[in-house]
C-alpha positions as CSV (number, residue, x, y, z in Angstrom):
1,M,0.2,-0.2,0.0
2,Y,1.9,3.7,-0.9
3,E,2.5,6.5,2.2
4,D,0.3,8.3,0.4
5,I,-2.6,6.2,0.3
6,I,-1.7,5.7,4.1
7,D,-1.6,8.6,4.4
8,N,-5.6,9.3,3.5
9,V,-6.3,6.5,5.9
10,S,-4.9,7.5,8.5
11,E,-6.9,10.8,8.3
12,K,-10.3,9.2,7.8
13,L,-9.5,6.9,11.1
14,K,-8.5,10.3,12.6
15,K,-12.1,11.2,12.2
16,E,-13.7,8.1,13.1
17,F,-12.3,7.2,15.6
18,P,-11.1,10.6,17.3
19,N,-9.9,9.5,20.8
20,L,-8.2,6.7,19.3
21,E,-4.4,7.4,17.9
22,V,-3.3,4.6,15.1
23,E,0.2,4.3,13.7
24,F,1.7,2.3,10.7
25,F,4.3,0.2,9.9
26,Q,5.0,-0.4,6.2
27,G,7.2,-2.6,4.3
28,G,7.2,-5.5,2.2
29,T,6.0,-9.2,3.1
30,G,9.4,-10.2,3.1
31,T,10.5,-7.3,5.6
32,L,7.1,-8.0,7.7
33,Q,7.7,-11.2,7.8
34,S,11.1,-11.1,9.2
35,K,10.2,-8.7,11.9
36,I,7.5,-11.0,13.3
37,I,10.0,-13.7,13.6
38,A,13.0,-11.7,15.6
39,E,9.5,-10.6,17.7
40,L,7.9,-13.7,18.3
41,Q,11.6,-14.2,19.8
42,A,10.1,-12.4,22.1
43,N,6.3,-13.7,22.7
44,K,5.0,-10.8,22.1
45,L,4.3,-8.6,18.8
46,G,5.3,-4.7,17.5
47,C,2.0,-4.9,16.6
48,D,-1.9,-4.7,17.3
49,M,-3.1,-5.5,13.6
50,L,-1.8,-6.8,10.3
51,M,-2.5,-6.1,7.0
52,V,-1.1,-8.5,4.5
53,A,-0.5,-9.1,1.3
54,E,-2.2,-12.5,0.7
55,P,-3.7,-15.0,2.8
56,S,-1.5,-18.0,2.8
57,Y,0.8,-16.0,5.4
58,S,-2.6,-15.4,7.4
59,L,-2.6,-19.2,7.3
60,E,0.2,-19.6,9.2
61,L,-0.3,-17.2,12.0
62,K,-3.4,-18.4,13.0
63,E,-1.5,-22.2,12.8
64,K,0.8,-20.6,14.9
65,G,-1.7,-19.1,17.3
66,I,-1.0,-15.8,17.3
67,L,-4.2,-13.9,16.4
68,H,-7.9,-13.5,17.8
69,A,-10.9,-14.4,16.5
70,Y,-13.1,-11.6,16.3
71,L,-17.1,-12.2,14.4
72,S,-17.4,-9.4,12.1
73,K,-20.4,-8.0,11.6
74,N,-19.8,-6.9,8.1
75,A,-18.7,-10.2,7.1
76,G,-22.2,-11.2,5.3
77,N,-21.1,-8.3,3.4
78,L,-17.8,-10.1,1.6
79,A,-18.3,-11.4,-1.8
80,L,-14.6,-13.0,-0.7
81,D,-13.8,-15.7,1.0
82,Y,-13.1,-15.0,5.0
83,D,-11.8,-17.2,8.3
84,K,-15.1,-18.6,8.9
85,E,-13.9,-18.3,12.6
86,G,-13.2,-14.6,12.5
87,Y,-9.3,-14.8,12.0
88,W,-8.6,-13.0,9.0
89,Y,-10.4,-11.6,6.1
90,P,-9.9,-9.5,3.3
91,V,-9.8,-6.3,3.3
92,R,-8.9,-5.4,-0.3
93,L,-8.6,-6.8,-3.6
94,L,-5.2,-6.5,-6.3
95,N,-4.7,-7.4,-9.3
96,M,-1.5,-9.0,-11.3
97,V,-1.8,-8.2,-14.7
98,L,0.3,-7.0,-17.5
99,A,0.8,-3.4,-18.5
100,Y,2.5,-1.3,-21.7
101,N,2.8,2.1,-22.7
102,P,1.3,2.5,-26.5
103,D,3.4,5.7,-27.1
104,K,6.1,3.3,-27.5
105,Y,4.6,-0.2,-28.4
106,K,1.6,-1.5,-30.5
107,K,-0.9,-4.1,-27.7
108,E,-1.6,-6.7,-30.8
109,D,2.7,-6.9,-30.7
110,L,2.3,-8.2,-27.3
111,A,1.4,-10.6,-25.2
112,L,-2.0,-11.2,-23.7
113,T,-1.6,-13.8,-21.9
114,F,0.7,-14.7,-19.3
115,E,0.8,-17.6,-21.4
116,D,1.7,-15.6,-24.0
117,F,4.1,-13.2,-22.4
118,A,6.6,-16.5,-21.2
119,K,6.8,-17.4,-24.8
120,R,7.3,-14.3,-27.0
121,E,10.9,-14.5,-28.3
122,D,10.1,-11.4,-29.8
123,L,9.9,-9.6,-26.3
124,A,13.4,-11.1,-25.2
125,G,15.2,-8.6,-22.4
126,K,12.4,-6.1,-22.5
127,I,9.7,-8.1,-19.5
128,S,9.7,-7.5,-16.0
129,I,8.0,-9.3,-13.4
130,P,8.0,-8.8,-9.4
131,D,10.0,-10.5,-7.3
132,P,8.3,-12.8,-4.9
133,L,11.1,-13.2,-2.3
134,K,10.2,-10.0,-1.2
135,S,6.6,-9.3,-2.2
136,G,4.1,-11.7,-1.2
137,T,1.4,-10.4,-4.6
138,A,5.0,-11.4,-6.3
139,L,4.3,-15.2,-4.6
140,A,1.0,-15.3,-4.9
141,A,1.7,-15.1,-8.8
142,V,4.7,-17.2,-9.0
143,S,1.8,-20.2,-7.4
144,A,-0.6,-19.3,-9.3
145,L,1.4,-20.1,-12.5
146,S,3.4,-22.8,-11.7
147,D,-0.4,-24.5,-11.0
148,K,-1.2,-23.6,-14.1
149,Y,1.8,-24.1,-16.4
150,G,3.8,-25.9,-14.7
151,E,8.0,-25.2,-13.7
152,E,8.5,-24.6,-17.6
153,Y,6.9,-21.0,-17.6
154,F,9.5,-20.0,-15.4
155,Q,12.3,-21.6,-17.0
156,N,10.6,-19.6,-21.0
157,L,10.9,-16.3,-18.7
158,A,14.8,-16.8,-17.7
159,K,15.3,-18.3,-21.8
160,L,13.8,-14.4,-23.0
161,K,15.8,-13.2,-20.3
162,V,12.4,-11.8,-17.7
163,V,14.1,-9.0,-15.8
164,V,13.0,-9.5,-12.0
165,E,12.6,-5.4,-10.3
166,S,10.5,-3.4,-7.9
167,G,7.0,-2.0,-10.0
168,S,9.2,1.7,-9.8
169,V,11.9,0.8,-11.2
170,A,9.4,-1.3,-14.3
171,V,7.0,1.6,-15.0
172,T,10.0,3.4,-15.3
173,K,11.5,2.0,-17.8
174,L,7.7,1.0,-19.8
175,E,7.9,5.0,-19.7
176,T,11.3,5.2,-21.3
177,G,10.5,2.5,-24.0
178,E,13.6,0.0,-21.8
179,A,10.6,-2.2,-21.4
180,A,8.3,-3.8,-23.5
181,E,5.5,-5.6,-21.3
182,I,5.8,-5.7,-17.3
183,M,4.0,-8.1,-15.4
184,I,2.5,-5.5,-12.4
185,L,0.2,-5.1,-9.2
186,E,-2.6,-3.2,-11.7
187,E,-3.1,-0.1,-8.8
188,S,0.6,0.8,-9.7
189,I,-0.9,1.7,-13.3
190,L,-3.9,2.9,-12.3
191,K,-2.5,5.7,-9.9
192,K,0.6,6.7,-13.0
193,R,-3.2,6.9,-14.7
194,Q,-4.9,9.2,-12.6
195,E,-1.8,11.3,-11.1
196,E,-0.1,12.3,-13.7
197,N,-2.1,11.2,-16.1
198,S,0.1,8.7,-18.0
199,T,-0.7,6.9,-21.1
200,L,0.7,3.5,-20.0
201,E,-2.3,0.8,-19.6
202,V,-3.3,-2.2,-18.2
203,I,-3.4,-5.5,-20.3
204,Y,-6.0,-7.8,-18.1
205,P,-4.5,-11.4,-19.3
206,E,-7.1,-13.7,-21.1
207,D,-6.2,-16.7,-19.8
208,G,-7.2,-14.9,-16.1
209,I,-6.3,-11.9,-13.9
210,I,-4.0,-13.2,-10.9
211,S,-7.1,-11.8,-7.8
212,I,-5.6,-11.7,-4.6
213,P,-7.4,-10.7,-1.4
214,S,-5.1,-8.8,0.7
215,T,-5.9,-9.7,4.3
216,I,-6.2,-7.6,8.0
217,M,-5.9,-9.7,11.3
218,T,-6.1,-8.7,14.9
219,V,-2.7,-10.2,17.4
220,K,-4.6,-12.0,20.4
221,E,-4.7,-10.1,23.7
222,D,-1.4,-11.4,25.1
223,M,0.5,-11.1,22.3
224,S,-1.1,-7.9,21.1
225,A,1.7,-4.2,21.7
226,N,-1.2,-2.1,23.3
227,K,-4.5,-5.0,24.3
228,N,-6.6,-2.9,22.8
229,I,-9.1,-5.7,21.7
230,K,-11.8,-3.5,21.0
231,A,-10.0,-1.4,19.2
232,A,-8.7,-3.6,17.4
233,E,-12.8,-5.3,16.4
234,A,-14.0,-1.4,15.7
235,L,-11.5,-1.1,12.6
236,T,-11.4,-4.5,11.0
237,D,-15.6,-3.5,11.1
238,W,-14.6,-0.3,9.8
239,F,-12.2,-1.5,7.0
240,L,-14.8,-4.1,6.0
241,S,-17.7,-1.1,6.0
242,P,-18.7,0.7,2.8
243,A,-16.7,3.6,4.5
244,G,-13.6,1.9,4.6
245,Q,-14.1,0.4,1.2
246,E,-14.3,3.7,-0.2
247,A,-10.7,4.6,1.0
248,I,-9.3,1.3,-0.5
249,V,-11.1,2.1,-3.7
250,E,-9.2,6.1,-3.6
251,G,-6.3,4.1,-3.2
252,W,-6.7,2.4,-6.6
253,M,-7.9,-1.2,-5.3
254,H,-10.6,-3.1,-5.6
255,S,-13.8,-3.1,-2.9
256,V,-13.7,-7.1,-1.0
257,L,-17.9,-5.9,-0.9
258,K,-20.5,-8.1,-2.9
259,N,-22.1,-5.3,-5.4
260,P,-19.1,-2.7,-4.5
261,E,-20.7,1.0,-6.2
262,K,-18.0,2.1,-7.9
263,A,-13.9,0.0,-9.1
264,P,-11.2,2.1,-9.1
265,Y,-9.7,5.0,-11.3
266,D,-9.8,3.6,-14.6
267,A,-9.9,-0.1,-13.8
268,K,-11.9,-3.4,-15.1
269,A,-14.7,-3.3,-13.0
270,T,-14.5,-5.6,-9.9
271,D,-17.2,-8.3,-10.5
272,E,-15.7,-8.7,-14.0
273,I,-12.4,-9.4,-12.4
274,L,-13.4,-11.6,-9.8
275,K,-15.5,-14.1,-12.9
276,S,-11.8,-14.0,-14.7
277,S,-9.9,-14.5,-12.2
278,M,-7.3,-17.7,-12.3
279,P,-7.1,-19.9,-9.5
280,I,-5.0,-19.7,-6.4
281,N,-4.2,-22.4,-3.3
282,W,-3.5,-20.9,-0.6
283,E,-3.0,-23.6,1.7
284,K,-0.8,-24.9,-1.1
285,T,0.7,-21.5,-1.4
286,Y,1.5,-21.5,2.3
287,K,2.9,-24.8,2.9
288,D,5.0,-24.6,-0.8
289,R,6.1,-21.0,0.5
290,E,10.0,-22.0,0.6
291,E,9.8,-25.0,-2.3
292,L,8.2,-22.1,-4.8
293,R,10.8,-19.7,-3.7
294,K,13.5,-22.3,-4.0
295,M,11.9,-22.7,-7.7
296,F,11.9,-19.4,-8.4
297,E,15.5,-18.7,-7.6
298,K,16.9,-21.6,-9.6
299,F,14.9,-20.2,-13.3
300,I,15.4,-17.1,-12.7
301,T,17.4,-15.8,-9.8
302,K,20.1,-17.5,-10.4
303,A,19.6,-18.4,-14.3
304,N,20.4,-14.7,-15.1
């Protein structure tokens, strides 16, 4: 989540909960996981709530007995799966897509599917992907694509000399024409289009958009920083309410509610995205996390 989006959410929370001080610690999935592992040595986390990129890490935290169960009054309005015991809920829908610069390349000359993205020899050296060693959404994409196309998919990407880089670097290369096409979160392109009037465009892959529910959780009281469970429950309800989801959509991410009033700026309708999304086995993503990362390193990181 971008820092300016966190600032926007913080302002809304101040108005909704004037007596509550909410502080955010922001970091990539790899950073957060390392921080939590270190804090668990003291059997206490430095936070009261967690918002992570995708559900597989929530499954792990639940299994470890770190989370507090809370049945939100807004759970029935969710369009996406959630933990029926109340240990975690989806709070925003992120989408891994493809993107290009129409000022530099024609759409018809590019890959329109994830499958084709790994096969187009004419795009060799001109494509990039995010890093699953640092990013939870990237790991989710690796999980989905390996299930659908097998390890050969990543062998093919390596043959095309795919570059592994952050979204900001990839977008810059797209703008200059150094990159022809990139795999990236939809929000990164939508933000550019609205804030900078950028001409960069999203390609929603025809073989399935990789839709990733980011989850929110409460740390159980005896392991939380401030032991304020009631406040955490109130924040959970707010994030899953129309008001909370409005803040999410303003941040170029999709609502997790049924029949959302609107999609993010310039985005495909949320229900259309969900209908055409690529399946992801979250339990398998959790259990196979290290194997997926090692496979990626073997075929992509070390190959380059």
